[in-house]
Residue, then its C-alpha position, 0 to 999 in steps of 0.5 A: x499500500x502507497x505510504x505519504x508523507x505529511x509534512x511538518x512546517x516552521x512559522x519564520x515568522x507570525x505577525x498579527x494584521x488584524x481581526x476579522x470576527x473571533x479570528x485574528x488575521x496575520x502574515x505568515x512564512x510557512x516554511x516546509x521541515x523536509x525530514x520531519x513527517x508523518x507517515x500515512x496510508x490506507x489499510x484494509x480492516x473488517x469493521x465498517x465503522x470509520x477508523x484511524x490507527x496511530x498514536x492519537x492522545x484525542x477521539x477520533x471523531x476529533x481528529x483533523x483527519x476525520x474532520x476532512x473526511x466529513x468536509x469532503x464527503x458533504x463537498x462530494x457526496x461520493x459513495x465511493x469515499x464511503x464505501x473506501x472508509x467502509x473498507x479500509x482504515x487510515x493508518x499513521x505513523x505519527x512522528x510530528x509531536x501534537x500542540x507543537x506549532x508544526x501543522x501535524x494535524x493540518x498537514x494530516x488533513x491536507x494528505x489525506x483529502x489528497x490521498x482521497x482524491x488521487x486514489x478515487x480519481x476525484x478530480x479535484x483541482x488543489x482549489x477545492x481541495x485548499x477551500x474543503x481543507x479550510x474548514x477543517x483548520x486554517x493551516x490546512x491549504x498550506x499543506x494543500x499546496x505542497x509548497x516548499x515556502x509561501x506567505x500566508x495571509x489572512x486567516x489562512x486561507x491566502x497561500x502564495x509560494x515564495x520561491x527560496x532555497x528550502x532550509x534545514x532545521x534543528x527542531x525540540x519541542x518541550x512536553x508543554x501542551x499549549x492551546x493555540x485558541x489560549x495564546x491568541x486570547x492572551x495575545x488579544x487581551x495583552x499584546x494586541x498590535x497589528x502590523x500595517x500593510x507597508x510593514x507586512x509587504x516588506x516582511x513578504x519578500x525578505x528571504x525567510x534566511x534574512x529573518x532568521x538571521x535578523x530578527x529573534x524570537x519575539x520580533x518574529x512571531x507575535x505569539x511568543x510572549x503571549x504564550x510565555x505569560x500562560x505558559x511559564x515552564x516554556x521559559x526554562x526552553x528557550x534559547x537564544x538564537x532559537x526561534x518560535x514556531x506558531x503558537x508553540x511549544x516547538x523551537x526551531x534554528x538553522x542547522x549548523x553546517x559542518x563548514x560553518 
């Protein structure tokens, strides 16, 4: 059975640009981490109920893959999709930590949608898949498009490829379970200071290498301070020169090469 890779991402920068109802609008550079990925496949099963095999802490009905299945079913009304999920389970070898700011759940959902599209010959475009994926989570569209690097805006639905060299990262994930909604709430209550369009445009044109070399964790990510305020234990894991991904808890830095 074919194995599909669901890659992790880091946020090279993440800045708030405003509010839209209960959501925050962002501008962010997402970059794929090509040596950290979950592995998904379809495997035959006996029971007719929807089944996900893998090491997950959440219940099946809270899993992003399960939510992606329902969003896809609603969009396509596909009988072949229902038949596939009656006869096959989704097997997930989890390598991306949960609650880590690395997009593991979103990447799994996006990969599942692409698997179904390919296996069942649904003929959906990447734009259609991204539209379905957005119902599952704000980060899903980035993983649908499969870019190495992209500027992501709005609440996650605007994904523009940014052509640059794919960087290699060291990533550490402290055992701190962070709630993204909570971090955004703390940001809104205590740190709300959206950047303007000029600053956003400047960031969108700057390479990830330059961002990482010239901005520290606090400057690059508006969610770093609120996360530190709410999760005090993060402080002992932070080291100078490392950056903070998403709402955490992962820190990352450029992988050090042997020649420098």
